[in-house]
LOSENU-62074 format. One record per residue (C-alpha): residue in one letter; y, z, x. Coordinates in Angstrom, 1 decimal. Layout:
N
<r><residuo>A</residuo><c2>Y</c2><c3>Z</c3><c1>X</c1></r>
...
***
This chain:
130
<r><residuo>P</residuo><c2>15.3</c2><c3>-20.3</c3><c1>-8.8</c1></r>
<r><residuo>K</residuo><c2>16.9</c2><c3>-17.0</c3><c1>-7.9</c1></r>
<r><residuo>E</residuo><c2>17.5</c2><c3>-14.7</c3><c1>-10.9</c1></r>
<r><residuo>Q</residuo><c2>21.1</c2><c3>-13.7</c3><c1>-11.7</c1></r>
<r><residuo>I</residuo><c2>22.0</c2><c3>-10.5</c3><c1>-10.0</c1></r>
<r><residuo>R</residuo><c2>24.1</c2><c3>-8.1</c3><c1>-12.1</c1></r>
<r><residuo>A</residuo><c2>26.5</c2><c3>-5.8</c3><c1>-10.4</c1></r>
<r><residuo>Q</residuo><c2>25.0</c2><c3>-2.6</c3><c1>-9.2</c1></r>
<r><residuo>S</residuo><c2>26.6</c2><c3>0.5</c3><c1>-10.8</c1></r>
<r><residuo>D</residuo><c2>26.2</c2><c3>4.2</c3><c1>-10.6</c1></r>
<r><residuo>A</residuo><c2>24.7</c2><c3>4.1</c3><c1>-14.1</c1></r>
<r><residuo>D</residuo><c2>22.0</c2><c3>1.6</c3><c1>-13.0</c1></r>
<r><residuo>P</residuo><c2>21.7</c2><c3>1.6</c3><c1>-9.2</c1></r>
<r><residuo>I</residuo><c2>19.2</c2><c3>-0.3</c3><c1>-7.1</c1></r>
<r><residuo>I</residuo><c2>16.7</c2><c3>2.2</c3><c1>-5.8</c1></r>
<r><residuo>Q</residuo><c2>13.6</c2><c3>2.0</c3><c1>-3.6</c1></r>
<r><residuo>Y</residuo><c2>11.0</c2><c3>4.5</c3><c1>-4.7</c1></r>
<r><residuo>I</residuo><c2>8.5</c2><c3>6.0</c3><c1>-2.2</c1></r>
<r><residuo>I</residuo><c2>5.5</c2><c3>8.1</c3><c1>-3.2</c1></r>
<r><residuo>L</residuo><c2>3.8</c2><c3>10.3</c3><c1>-0.7</c1></r>
<r><residuo>R</residuo><c2>0.5</c2><c3>12.1</c3><c1>-0.7</c1></r>
<r><residuo>Q</residuo><c2>1.2</c2><c3>15.8</c3><c1>-0.9</c1></r>
<r><residuo>N</residuo><c2>-2.2</c2><c3>16.8</c3><c1>0.5</c1></r>
<r><residuo>L</residuo><c2>-1.5</c2><c3>15.1</c3><c1>3.8</c1></r>
<r><residuo>Y</residuo><c2>1.0</c2><c3>17.7</c3><c1>4.7</c1></r>
<r><residuo>T</residuo><c2>-0.2</c2><c3>20.7</c3><c1>2.7</c1></r>
<r><residuo>E</residuo><c2>-4.0</c2><c3>20.5</c3><c1>3.4</c1></r>
<r><residuo>E</residuo><c2>-4.5</c2><c3>17.9</c3><c1>6.1</c1></r>
<r><residuo>K</residuo><c2>-1.5</c2><c3>19.3</c3><c1>8.1</c1></r>
<r><residuo>W</residuo><c2>0.0</c2><c3>16.0</c3><c1>9.1</c1></r>
<r><residuo>T</residuo><c2>3.3</c2><c3>16.5</c3><c1>10.9</c1></r>
<r><residuo>L</residuo><c2>6.7</c2><c3>15.7</c3><c1>9.4</c1></r>
<r><residuo>G</residuo><c2>7.0</c2><c3>12.8</c3><c1>11.9</c1></r>
<r><residuo>S</residuo><c2>3.7</c2><c3>11.3</c3><c1>10.9</c1></r>
<r><residuo>I</residuo><c2>4.6</c2><c3>11.5</c3><c1>7.2</c1></r>
<r><residuo>A</residuo><c2>8.0</c2><c3>10.0</c3><c1>7.9</c1></r>
<r><residuo>A</residuo><c2>6.4</c2><c3>7.1</c3><c1>9.8</c1></r>
<r><residuo>Q</residuo><c2>4.1</c2><c3>6.4</c3><c1>6.9</c1></r>
<r><residuo>A</residuo><c2>7.0</c2><c3>6.2</c3><c1>4.5</c1></r>
<r><residuo>C</residuo><c2>8.9</c2><c3>3.9</c3><c1>6.9</c1></r>
<r><residuo>H</residuo><c2>5.9</c2><c3>1.6</c3><c1>7.3</c1></r>
<r><residuo>A</residuo><c2>5.5</c2><c3>1.3</c3><c1>3.6</c1></r>
<r><residuo>C</residuo><c2>9.3</c2><c3>0.7</c3><c1>3.0</c1></r>
<r><residuo>V</residuo><c2>9.5</c2><c3>-2.0</c3><c1>5.7</c1></r>
<r><residuo>A</residuo><c2>6.3</c2><c3>-3.7</c3><c1>4.3</c1></r>
<r><residuo>A</residuo><c2>7.6</c2><c3>-3.6</c3><c1>0.7</c1></r>
<r><residuo>I</residuo><c2>11.0</c2><c3>-5.1</c3><c1>1.7</c1></r>
<r><residuo>S</residuo><c2>9.7</c2><c3>-7.7</c3><c1>4.2</c1></r>
<r><residuo>T</residuo><c2>7.1</c2><c3>-9.0</c3><c1>1.8</c1></r>
<r><residuo>N</residuo><c2>9.8</c2><c3>-9.3</c3><c1>-0.9</c1></r>
<r><residuo>K</residuo><c2>12.7</c2><c3>-10.6</c3><c1>1.1</c1></r>
<r><residuo>L</residuo><c2>13.2</c2><c3>-13.6</c3><c1>-1.1</c1></r>
<r><residuo>D</residuo><c2>13.5</c2><c3>-11.4</c3><c1>-4.2</c1></r>
<r><residuo>S</residuo><c2>17.1</c2><c3>-11.4</c3><c1>-5.4</c1></r>
<r><residuo>V</residuo><c2>17.3</c2><c3>-7.6</c3><c1>-6.0</c1></r>
<r><residuo>T</residuo><c2>15.8</c2><c3>-6.9</c3><c1>-2.6</c1></r>
<r><residuo>D</residuo><c2>18.3</c2><c3>-9.3</c3><c1>-1.1</c1></r>
<r><residuo>A</residuo><c2>21.2</c2><c3>-7.4</c3><c1>-2.8</c1></r>
<r><residuo>Y</residuo><c2>19.8</c2><c3>-4.0</c3><c1>-1.8</c1></r>
<r><residuo>C</residuo><c2>19.7</c2><c3>-5.1</c3><c1>1.9</c1></r>
<r><residuo>S</residuo><c2>23.0</c2><c3>-7.0</c3><c1>1.9</c1></r>
<r><residuo>P</residuo><c2>25.7</c2><c3>-6.0</c3><c1>4.4</c1></r>
<r><residuo>E</residuo><c2>28.0</c2><c3>-4.6</c3><c1>1.7</c1></r>
<r><residuo>N</residuo><c2>25.2</c2><c3>-2.3</c3><c1>0.5</c1></r>
<r><residuo>L</residuo><c2>23.9</c2><c3>-1.3</c3><c1>3.9</c1></r>
<r><residuo>Y</residuo><c2>25.5</c2><c3>2.1</c3><c1>3.9</c1></r>
<r><residuo>S</residuo><c2>24.8</c2><c3>2.9</c3><c1>0.2</c1></r>
<r><residuo>M</residuo><c2>21.1</c2><c3>2.3</c3><c1>0.0</c1></r>
<r><residuo>R</residuo><c2>19.3</c2><c3>4.7</c3><c1>-2.4</c1></r>
<r><residuo>K</residuo><c2>15.8</c2><c3>5.9</c3><c1>-2.0</c1></r>
<r><residuo>V</residuo><c2>13.9</c2><c3>8.4</c3><c1>-4.1</c1></r>
<r><residuo>V</residuo><c2>10.9</c2><c3>10.2</c3><c1>-2.5</c1></r>
<r><residuo>L</residuo><c2>8.3</c2><c3>11.4</c3><c1>-4.9</c1></r>
<r><residuo>E</residuo><c2>4.8</c2><c3>12.8</c3><c1>-4.5</c1></r>
<r><residuo>L</residuo><c2>1.3</c2><c3>12.7</c3><c1>-5.9</c1></r>
<r><residuo>E</residuo><c2>-1.3</c2><c3>15.3</c3><c1>-5.1</c1></r>
<r><residuo>N</residuo><c2>-4.0</c2><c3>13.3</c3><c1>-3.3</c1></r>
<r><residuo>E</residuo><c2>-5.6</c2><c3>10.0</c3><c1>-2.4</c1></r>
<r><residuo>S</residuo><c2>-7.3</c2><c3>9.5</c3><c1>-5.8</c1></r>
<r><residuo>D</residuo><c2>-3.9</c2><c3>10.0</c3><c1>-7.6</c1></r>
<r><residuo>L</residuo><c2>-2.2</c2><c3>7.6</c3><c1>-5.2</c1></r>
<r><residuo>L</residuo><c2>-4.8</c2><c3>4.9</c3><c1>-5.7</c1></r>
<r><residuo>T</residuo><c2>-4.7</c2><c3>5.4</c3><c1>-9.5</c1></r>
<r><residuo>F</residuo><c2>-1.0</c2><c3>5.2</c3><c1>-9.6</c1></r>
<r><residuo>S</residuo><c2>-1.0</c2><c3>2.0</c3><c1>-7.5</c1></r>
<r><residuo>D</residuo><c2>-3.4</c2><c3>0.5</c3><c1>-10.1</c1></r>
<r><residuo>K</residuo><c2>-1.0</c2><c3>1.6</c3><c1>-12.8</c1></r>
<r><residuo>L</residuo><c2>1.9</c2><c3>0.0</c3><c1>-11.1</c1></r>
<r><residuo>K</residuo><c2>-0.1</c2><c3>-3.3</c3><c1>-10.7</c1></r>
<r><residuo>T</residuo><c2>-1.0</c2><c3>-3.2</c3><c1>-14.4</c1></r>
<r><residuo>A</residuo><c2>2.7</c2><c3>-2.7</c3><c1>-15.3</c1></r>
<r><residuo>G</residuo><c2>3.7</c2><c3>-5.6</c3><c1>-13.0</c1></r>
<r><residuo>I</residuo><c2>5.7</c2><c3>-3.4</c3><c1>-10.7</c1></r>
<r><residuo>I</residuo><c2>5.7</c2><c3>-4.8</c3><c1>-7.2</c1></r>
<r><residuo>H</residuo><c2>4.9</c2><c3>-2.3</c3><c1>-4.5</c1></r>
<r><residuo>H</residuo><c2>3.1</c2><c3>-1.8</c3><c1>-1.2</c1></r>
<r><residuo>L</residuo><c2>0.3</c2><c3>0.7</c3><c1>-0.8</c1></r>
<r><residuo>W</residuo><c2>0.4</c2><c3>1.7</c3><c1>2.9</c1></r>
<r><residuo>I</residuo><c2>-3.1</c2><c3>2.2</c3><c1>4.4</c1></r>
<r><residuo>E</residuo><c2>-3.0</c2><c3>3.7</c3><c1>7.9</c1></r>
<r><residuo>Q</residuo><c2>-5.0</c2><c3>1.8</c3><c1>10.5</c1></r>
<r><residuo>P</residuo><c2>-7.5</c2><c3>2.0</c3><c1>12.0</c1></r>
<r><residuo>E</residuo><c2>-8.5</c2><c3>5.0</c3><c1>9.9</c1></r>
<r><residuo>L</residuo><c2>-8.2</c2><c3>3.2</c3><c1>6.6</c1></r>
<r><residuo>V</residuo><c2>-6.4</c2><c3>6.1</c3><c1>5.0</c1></r>
<r><residuo>P</residuo><c2>-4.1</c2><c3>5.3</c3><c1>2.0</c1></r>
<r><residuo>T</residuo><c2>-1.0</c2><c3>7.4</c3><c1>2.7</c1></r>
<r><residuo>C</residuo><c2>1.9</c2><c3>6.3</c3><c1>0.5</c1></r>
<r><residuo>I</residuo><c2>3.4</c2><c3>3.7</c3><c1>-1.8</c1></r>
<r><residuo>A</residuo><c2>6.8</c2><c3>2.0</c3><c1>-1.5</c1></r>
<r><residuo>L</residuo><c2>8.2</c2><c3>-0.1</c3><c1>-4.4</c1></r>
<r><residuo>K</residuo><c2>10.3</c2><c3>-3.1</c3><c1>-3.7</c1></r>
<r><residuo>P</residuo><c2>13.9</c2><c3>-2.2</c3><c1>-4.6</c1></r>
<r><residuo>Y</residuo><c2>14.4</c2><c3>-2.2</c3><c1>-8.4</c1></r>
<r><residuo>Y</residuo><c2>17.3</c2><c3>-1.4</c3><c1>-10.7</c1></r>
<r><residuo>K</residuo><c2>16.6</c2><c3>2.2</c3><c1>-11.9</c1></r>
<r><residuo>S</residuo><c2>16.4</c2><c3>1.1</c3><c1>-15.5</c1></r>
<r><residuo>E</residuo><c2>13.5</c2><c3>-1.3</c3><c1>-14.8</c1></r>
<r><residuo>V</residuo><c2>11.1</c2><c3>1.3</c3><c1>-13.4</c1></r>
<r><residuo>F</residuo><c2>12.5</c2><c3>4.7</c3><c1>-14.5</c1></r>
<r><residuo>K</residuo><c2>10.1</c2><c3>5.1</c3><c1>-17.4</c1></r>
<r><residuo>I</residuo><c2>7.0</c2><c3>5.0</c3><c1>-15.2</c1></r>
<r><residuo>M</residuo><c2>8.6</c2><c3>6.8</c3><c1>-12.2</c1></r>
<r><residuo>R</residuo><c2>10.0</c2><c3>9.8</c3><c1>-14.1</c1></r>
<r><residuo>R</residuo><c2>6.6</c2><c3>11.3</c3><c1>-14.6</c1></r>
<r><residuo>L</residuo><c2>6.3</c2><c3>12.0</c3><c1>-10.9</c1></r>
<r><residuo>K</residuo><c2>7.8</c2><c3>15.0</c3><c1>-9.2</c1></r>
<r><residuo>L</residuo><c2>10.3</c2><c3>14.9</c3><c1>-6.3</c1></r>
<r><residuo>C</residuo><c2>8.9</c2><c3>15.5</c3><c1>-2.9</c1></r>
<r><residuo>K</residuo><c2>10.0</c2><c3>18.9</c3><c1>-1.6</c1></r>
***
């Protein structure tokens, strides 16, 4: 059964978090377009594989279409990204680790949409992508 959805508020908004690999653009010199594509792939995958989730459904609803919130964070490298993905799994936080094909390069993570209060504790340790 679908869980009861509480009203989204400014105090506890529904947010989709995206975590990028910093070294892809600082050391590997991936273009902004390539990085944006990776984030888009991960977001679509996280949402499409969780479309029956009630919070995801609320996040994607027509009334929220123009007020979606995303927070883009970064980790330094592939090792940090994979370690954080494991940490999310252990914490029961649903996410998608995007692996670029055919190169098999882990590039970013997108969480399914969550109320901020549900994941803030684990996400607050990461720095905003700049």
